[in-house]
C-alpha positions in Angstrom: -14.1 7.7 12.3 -10.5 7.8 11.4 -9.7 6.5 8.0 -5.9 5.9 7.5 -4.2 4.9 4.8 -0.8 2.3 5.1 1.1 2.6 2.1 4.0 0.9 0.5 5.1 -0.4 -2.7 5.3 -3.6 -3.5 5.6 -6.2 -0.5 6.5 -3.2 1.6 5.1 -4.7 4.3 1.0 -2.3 4.1 -0.8 -5.7 4.4 1.5 -7.7 7.6 1.1 -4.2 9.3 -2.6 -3.5 8.7 -3.6 -7.3 10.2 -1.7 -6.6 13.2 -3.1 -3.4 13.8 -6.4 -4.5 13.7 -5.2 -7.3 16.2 -4.6 -4.7 18.7 -6.7 -1.1 18.2 -10.3 -1.8 19.5 -12.9 -1.4 16.8 -11.1 -1.0 13.5 -12.0 -2.3 10.5 -10.2 -2.7 8.0 -10.4 -3.0 3.7 -7.1 -4.4 1.7 -6.7 -3.2 -1.8 -5.2 -6.3 -2.9 -8.9 -7.6 -2.6 -10.6 -5.4 -5.4 -10.3 -5.7 -8.9 -10.3 -2.6 -11.1 -11.7 -1.4 -13.2 -8.4 0.5 -15.5 -5.8 -1.9 -13.5 -2.3 -0.9 -15.0 -1.2 -4.4 -17.0 2.2 -1.9 -18.0 4.0 -0.5 -15.2 7.0 0.5 -17.2 4.3 2.4 -20.3 1.7 3.7 -17.4 5.3 5.4 -15.4 6.8 6.8 -19.0 3.1 7.9 -19.5 2.5 10.1 -16.8 2.2 7.8 -13.7 -1.7 8.8 -13.2 -3.3 7.2 -10.4 -6.2 7.6 -11.6 -6.7 5.2 -14.0 -7.9 2.9 -11.8 -11.7 3.0 -11.1 -12.0 2.6 -7.5 -15.8 2.9 -6.9 -16.1 -0.6 -5.5 -13.6 0.5 -2.5 -14.4 4.0 -2.1 -18.0 2.7 -1.9 -17.2 0.3 0.6 -15.3 3.1 2.7 -18.6 5.0 2.6 -20.5 2.0 3.9 -18.1 1.8 6.8 -17.5 5.2 7.2 -20.7 5.1 8.6 -21.1 2.4 10.4 -20.5 2.2 14.2 -15.9 1.5 14.0 -13.7 3.8 15.6 -10.8 4.0 12.6 -11.0 2.1 9.1 -7.3 1.1 8.1 -7.0 0.6 4.2 -4.5 -1.4 3.4 -3.8 1.2 0.2 -0.6 1.6 -2.0 -1.9 4.8 -3.0 -2.1 7.3 -0.5 -3.6 11.1 -1.2 -2.5 10.2 -4.8 -6.2 9.0 -6.6 -8.9 11.6 -6.0 -11.6 8.9 -6.2 -9.9 8.7 -2.4 -7.9 11.3 -1.1 -11.1 13.3 0.6 -11.9 9.4 2.4 -8.7 9.8 3.9 -7.7 11.8 7.5 -4.5 10.2 7.8 -1.7 8.8 5.3 1.3 6.5 6.3 3.9 5.7 4.4 5.9 2.6 5.3 9.3 3.3 3.5 10.7 -0.4 2.9 13.8 -0.8 0.7 13.4 -1.8 -2.9 16.1 -4.3 -2.5 14.2 -5.9 0.8 10.6 -5.5 -0.6 12.1 -7.5 -3.8 13.6 -9.8 -1.8 10.5 -10.1 0.2 8.1 -10.8 -3.2 10.3 -13.5 -4.4 10.0 -15.2 -0.8 6.1 -14.1 -1.0 5.1 -14.9 -4.3 7.6 -17.9 -5.8 8.1 -20.3 -3.1 8.0 -22.9 -5.8 9.9 -20.7 -8.5 12.4 -22.5 -10.4 15.5 -21.0 -10.7 15.0 -19.5 -14.2 11.4 -18.3 -13.1 13.3 -16.1 -10.0 16.3 -14.8 -12.8 12.9 -13.9 -15.2 11.5 -12.4 -12.8 14.4 -10.5 -11.8 15.1 -9.7 -15.1 11.3 -7.9 -15.3 12.5 -6.2 -12.7 15.3 -4.6 -13.5 13.9 -3.7 -17.1 10.6 -3.1 -16.2 9.1 -3.4 -13.3 11.6 -0.7 -10.9 10.8 2.2 -12.2 7.7 1.8 -11.6 8.5 1.6 -7.2 10.8 4.8 -8.2 8.4 6.2 -8.9 5.8 5.5 -6.0 8.6 7.5 -3.6 8.5 10.2 -6.1 4.7 10.9 -5.6 3.3 8.7 -2.7 6.0 8.7 0.0 6.2 12.8 -0.3 2.3 13.1 -0.3 1.8 11.4 2.5 1.5 12.3 6.1 3.7 10.3 8.0 7.1 8.3 6.9 8.2 4.7 9.2 11.6 3.4 8.5 10.3 0.0 6.5 13.6 -1.5 8.1 12.5 -1.4 11.5 11.5 -4.9 13.2 7.9 -5.4 12.9 7.6 -4.5 16.3 8.2 -1.2 15.9 6.3 -0.4 13.1 3.3 -1.1 14.7 4.1 0.7 17.7 4.8 3.7 15.7 1.8 3.7 13.9 0.1 2.5 16.4 0.7 6.2 18.8 -0.2 7.9 15.2 -3.2 6.0 14.9 -4.8 6.7 18.8 -3.4 10.1 19.0 -5.6 11.5 15.6 
């Protein structure tokens, strides 16, 4: 079995791509990082980044246990909707391939607002933009410094969904 991590910044397209790949590649299982609660989760990404951006502060034991359980199962591929690629020591040895979706930060932010703030007021959206600019953007940029170069493949996040999925599918099937 091959484990493939699909990484990107928040709202970079990880979940959408992983879910589409699962439909198209037989004998595939999926785990989504956002389905878990982890001890050590970062609340203040600005401070986390300023203190050195240690990805290992997250205790990924529940996710690692599920990866191990699936690795001994009968599936051919495990897709991880997972933002850290090889940058977390507890999971890196279980990953066979890391693919980074390089989605420009303006596109990711627009997607995040459209996805998460459908019923927000203009003032709430303005506050979210202020928070992003003052505190959150630094963490997005940190991912581009750490996760992107540590990945095996980088996919252009501006491409259409079908193009990204086709490109990633070819990579996965070649492993």
